[in-house]
C-alpha positions in Angstrom: 16.2 10.6 4.5 15.0 9.1 7.9 17.1 6.1 8.8 15.2 2.7 8.7 13.5 2.2 12.2 13.9 -1.5 11.9 16.1 -4.4 11.3 15.4 -6.9 8.5 14.5 -9.5 11.3 12.1 -6.9 12.8 10.3 -6.6 9.4 10.1 -10.4 9.1 8.7 -10.7 12.8 6.3 -7.7 11.9 5.0 -9.6 8.8 4.5 -13.0 10.5 2.8 -11.2 13.2 0.4 -9.7 10.9 -0.4 -12.5 8.6 0.8 -15.8 10.0 2.5 -17.7 12.8 6.2 -18.8 11.9 8.8 -20.9 13.3 12.5 -19.5 14.0 13.5 -21.3 10.4 10.5 -19.9 8.7 11.5 -16.3 9.9 15.0 -16.8 8.8 13.6 -18.0 5.2 11.3 -14.9 5.2 14.0 -12.5 6.2 16.2 -14.1 3.3 13.4 -12.8 0.9 13.2 -9.2 2.1 15.2 -6.5 -0.1 15.4 -3.1 1.5 14.2 -0.1 -0.9 14.7 3.5 -0.4 12.7 6.3 -2.3 13.0 9.9 -1.9 9.8 12.3 -1.8 8.5 12.5 -5.3 10.5 9.6 -6.8 8.4 7.4 -9.1 8.6 3.7 -7.7 7.0 2.1 -10.5 6.4 3.8 -13.9 3.4 3.0 -16.3 4.5 0.4 -18.7 6.6 -1.6 -16.3 5.9 -5.1 -14.9 5.2 -5.1 -11.0 7.6 -7.9 -9.6 7.3 -7.2 -6.0 5.0 -6.8 -3.1 6.1 -3.5 -1.1 5.8 -3.5 2.5 6.0 0.1 3.9 8.2 0.5 7.0 8.3 4.3 6.9 6.8 6.6 4.4 3.9 7.4 2.1 3.2 6.0 -1.3 0.5 6.7 -3.6 -0.8 4.4 -6.4 -2.4 6.3 -9.3 -3.3 6.0 -13.0 -4.2 8.5 -15.8 -7.5 8.3 -17.6 -9.0 10.9 -20.2 -6.3 13.6 -19.2 -7.0 13.1 -15.6 -4.9 11.7 -12.7 -6.7 9.3 -10.4 -5.3 8.3 -6.9 -6.1 4.5 -6.4 -4.5 4.1 -3.2 -2.5 5.6 -0.5 -0.2 3.5 1.6 1.5 4.3 4.9 3.9 2.8 7.6 3.0 -0.8 8.3 0.8 -1.2 5.1 1.4 -3.2 1.6 1.3 -1.8 -1.9 1.6 -3.7 -5.2 -0.1 -3.5 -8.6 -1.7 -6.8 -8.3 -2.9 -7.4 -11.9 0.8 -6.5 -13.3 2.2 -8.9 -10.6 0.0 -11.9 -11.5 -0.3 -11.6 -15.2 3.4 -10.4 -15.4 2.2 -7.6 -17.9 2.9 -3.9 -18.0 1.3 -2.0 -15.6 -1.3 1.1 -16.3 -0.8 2.2 -12.6 2.3 4.1 -11.3 3.3 4.5 -7.7 5.2 7.4 -6.3 6.7 8.2 -3.1 4.9 11.3 -1.5 7.6 11.2 1.5 11.0 9.9 1.9 10.1 6.2 2.3 11.9 2.9 3.3 10.0 -0.1 2.1 11.0 -3.9 2.0 10.2 -5.6 -1.1 8.7 -9.2 -1.3 10.1 -10.2 -4.9 7.1 -12.4 -6.1 9.1 -15.1 -7.7 11.5 -15.7 -4.6 8.2 -15.7 -2.3 6.7 -18.3 -4.4 9.6 -20.4 -4.4 10.1 -20.3 -0.4 6.2 -20.7 -0.1 6.4 -24.2 -2.0 8.1 -25.6 1.0 6.9 -23.4 4.0 3.3 -23.6 4.8 3.2 -20.5 7.2 5.0 -18.4 4.2 2.0 -19.7 1.9 -0.4 -18.5 4.7 1.3 -15.3 4.7 1.5 -14.8 1.1 -2.4 -15.7 0.7 -3.3 -13.2 3.7 -1.4 -10.4 2.1 -3.3 -10.8 -1.0 -6.7 -11.2 0.7 -6.0 -8.1 2.5 -5.0 -6.2 -0.8 -8.5 -7.4 -2.5 -10.6 -6.5 0.4 -8.9 -3.2 0.5 -9.9 -2.7 -3.3 -13.4 -3.5 -2.6 -13.8 -1.4 0.3 -12.5 1.5 -1.7 -14.8 0.8 -4.7 -17.8 0.4 -2.2 -16.8 3.8 -0.5 -17.1 5.7 -3.5 -19.9 4.0 -5.1 -22.3 4.2 -2.2 -21.4 6.7 0.5 -22.0 10.1 0.6 -19.0 12.7 0.6 -19.0 13.0 4.4 -19.4 9.4 5.0 -16.5 8.7 2.8 -14.3 11.1 4.6 -15.4 9.8 8.1 -14.7 6.1 7.0 -11.3 7.1 5.7 -10.4 8.8 9.0 -11.4 5.5 10.6 -9.6 3.0 8.3 -6.5 5.0 7.5 -6.2 7.6 10.2 -2.1 8.2 9.5 -2.9 8.6 5.7 -5.5 11.5 6.7 -2.9 13.1 8.8 0.1 12.7 6.4 -1.2 12.9 2.6 -1.7 16.3 0.8 -5.5 17.1 0.7 -5.4 16.9 -3.1 -4.8 13.5 -3.2 -7.0 12.5 -0.4 -9.6 14.4 -2.4 -8.8 12.4 -5.6 -8.9 9.0 -3.7 -12.4 9.7 -2.2 -13.4 10.9 -5.8 -14.5 14.5 -4.8 -13.0 18.0 -5.6 -10.6 19.7 -2.9 -13.4 22.3 -2.2 -15.8 19.3 -1.3 -13.3 17.8 0.8 -12.5 21.2 2.6 -16.4 21.6 3.4 -16.7 17.9 4.6 -13.7 18.3 6.8 -15.0 21.6 8.2 -18.4 20.0 9.0 -16.6 16.8 10.5 -14.5 19.2 12.9 -18.0 20.8 14.1 -19.7 17.5 14.9 
């Protein structure tokens, strides 16, 4: 398993840089919230029926969020280094999730436990902002994915994914990319070939 590239402080700084500005004390507080989690390739991070209690920031690795429907497995999200993964409905309703999260690579993540994050956000405006921005980003990503599969042609879906999530396109197995884009692996192969010829 790859060693984590960053310290807890680096991760706190990275989150602050992406989502909010923070004082030295606020960085200390944010760092105290973080919990390192390591997952091996193929490990189920969150099982169906469990309650999601954490927002996961991926330092290194690749995670897949999926669910089962009518005997089929549907890939809902693919998260890679520097991105957030969570089951938002389970997290906020504190109810068992129908989604599962699996590590597709050996992965090092930093959990932001929701309960602890909310406690410190009460006293830190910039941590409140960070929390809100993370949630906004997650909702926007869900909307972008929904619009992608609803309105775009297979070719445009793949092109947009290449632009939005280049690391995912480079590293995720093709069958999961096809599933995420709601197309068959054969269609994805054709689309990729056509895109390379453009």
